[in-house]
C-alpha positions in Angstrom: 66.2 17.7 -77.6 67.1 19.8 -74.6 70.2 18.7 -72.7 70.8 18.5 -69.1 74.2 18.9 -67.7 75.4 18.1 -64.2 74.4 21.0 -61.9 72.4 22.7 -64.7 68.8 23.0 -65.5 67.0 21.6 -68.5 67.6 24.0 -71.4 70.0 26.2 -69.5 72.4 28.1 -71.8 76.0 27.0 -72.0 77.0 30.4 -70.5 74.8 29.9 -67.5 76.1 26.3 -67.0 79.7 27.5 -67.2 79.1 30.3 -64.8 77.3 28.0 -62.4 80.2 25.6 -62.6 82.7 28.3 -61.7 80.5 29.6 -58.9 80.5 26.1 -57.4 84.3 26.2 -57.4 84.3 29.6 -55.7 81.7 29.3 -53.0 81.5 31.8 -50.2 82.2 30.7 -46.6 78.5 30.6 -45.8 77.7 28.6 -48.9 80.4 26.1 -48.2 79.2 25.6 -44.6 75.6 25.2 -45.7 76.6 22.8 -48.5 78.5 20.6 -46.1 75.2 20.3 -44.1 73.0 19.7 -47.2 75.1 17.5 -49.5 74.5 13.8 -49.8 70.9 14.0 -48.5 72.1 14.9 -45.0 69.1 17.1 -44.2 66.2 14.7 -43.6 67.0 12.8 -46.9 66.2 15.8 -49.2 68.4 16.1 -52.3 69.9 19.6 -52.9 72.0 20.8 -55.8 74.2 23.8 -55.5 74.6 26.7 -57.9 71.9 25.3 -60.1 70.1 27.0 -63.0 66.4 27.4 -62.4 64.2 29.4 -64.8 67.3 31.2 -66.2 68.6 32.1 -62.8 71.6 30.6 -61.0 70.4 29.8 -57.4 72.6 28.9 -54.5 70.8 25.7 -53.6 67.9 23.8 -55.1 65.7 20.9 -54.0 64.1 19.6 -57.2 61.6 17.4 -55.4 60.1 20.3 -53.5 60.9 23.0 -56.0 62.6 24.9 -53.2 65.4 27.4 -53.7 67.7 28.4 -50.9 69.5 31.7 -51.2 72.4 32.7 -48.9 72.5 36.5 -48.9 75.7 38.4 -48.1 76.2 42.2 -47.9 75.8 42.6 -51.6 72.2 41.7 -51.4 71.3 44.6 -49.2 71.9 46.9 -52.3 69.9 44.5 -54.5 66.6 44.2 -52.7 64.4 45.2 -55.6 66.3 42.9 -58.0 66.1 40.0 -55.6 62.3 40.6 -55.2 61.8 40.5 -59.0 63.9 37.4 -59.2 61.9 35.7 -56.4 58.6 36.7 -58.1 59.8 35.2 -61.4 60.8 32.0 -59.7 57.4 31.9 -57.9 55.7 32.2 -61.3 57.5 29.0 -62.2 56.2 27.2 -59.1 59.4 27.5 -57.1 59.5 28.7 -53.5 62.5 30.8 -52.4 63.8 30.8 -48.8 66.4 33.4 -48.0 69.0 33.1 -45.3 71.7 35.6 -44.4 75.4 34.8 -44.2 75.2 35.5 -40.5 72.4 33.0 -40.0 74.4 30.3 -41.7 77.8 31.1 -40.1 76.7 32.0 -36.6 73.5 30.0 -36.1 73.7 27.0 -38.4 71.4 24.8 -36.3 68.7 27.5 -36.5 69.2 27.9 -40.3 69.0 24.1 -40.8 65.8 23.9 -38.6 64.3 26.7 -40.7 65.1 24.8 -43.9 63.9 21.6 -42.5 60.6 23.1 -41.5 60.2 24.6 -44.9 60.9 21.2 -46.5 58.4 19.5 -44.2 55.7 22.1 -44.9 56.2 22.0 -48.6 56.2 18.2 -48.6 52.9 18.1 -46.7 51.4 20.6 -49.1 52.5 18.5 -52.0 51.0 15.4 -50.5 47.8 17.3 -49.8 47.6 18.5 -53.4 48.2 15.0 -54.7 45.6 13.5 -52.4 43.1 16.2 -53.4 43.9 15.7 -57.1 43.4 11.9 -56.8 40.2 12.4 -54.9 38.9 14.7 -57.5 39.9 12.3 -60.3 38.3 9.4 -58.4 35.0 11.3 -58.0 35.0 12.2 -61.6 35.6 8.6 -62.7 32.8 7.3 -60.4 30.3 9.8 -61.7 30.8 8.7 -65.3 29.2 5.5 -66.5 30.4 3.8 -69.6 28.1 4.6 -72.5 27.2 1.0 -73.0 25.8 0.8 -69.4 23.9 4.1 -69.9 22.3 2.8 -73.1 21.5 -0.6 -71.7 19.9 0.9 -68.7 17.7 3.2 -70.7 16.8 0.7 -73.4 16.0 -2.1 -71.0 13.5 0.0 -69.1 12.0 1.4 -72.2 11.4 -2.1 -73.7 9.7 -3.3 -70.6 12.7 -5.3 -69.6 14.5 -5.0 -66.3 16.6 -1.9 -65.9 20.2 -2.4 -64.9 21.2 -1.3 -61.5 23.3 1.8 -61.5 
């Protein structure tokens, strides 16, 4: 059985969980500011986790309901653009969307950063609802097209024997 630890993903290695735990204790200024705005479902009721393991990567913030990752990028990320792109692509293959914010956006324009996050959450929520509705409609159409075998046989045998055919 795979274990789930607080702040860690399902099946995350003990090393990743330990590193994520230490990263939570040593947050950057921008991460601390953003976390104070996100924690406790403060942003439109969405639950976020910080320094969470997703698909083998430790992400800054994660909303499990929307599969949304928030990354707060400092100066070090300017030198790691290709690595960040590969990471984002790997997360996308897992069905996770990544939204990147700069330290400056969070520290200097927090309201704008929160609006951007909120709009992403709303958009992803609507997309999820649309997928669910479309999926249910498809399943419903599929169910309505199928007749139980007993009805299909009764209908055919009734009309072949000269008896009344069952309405379909």
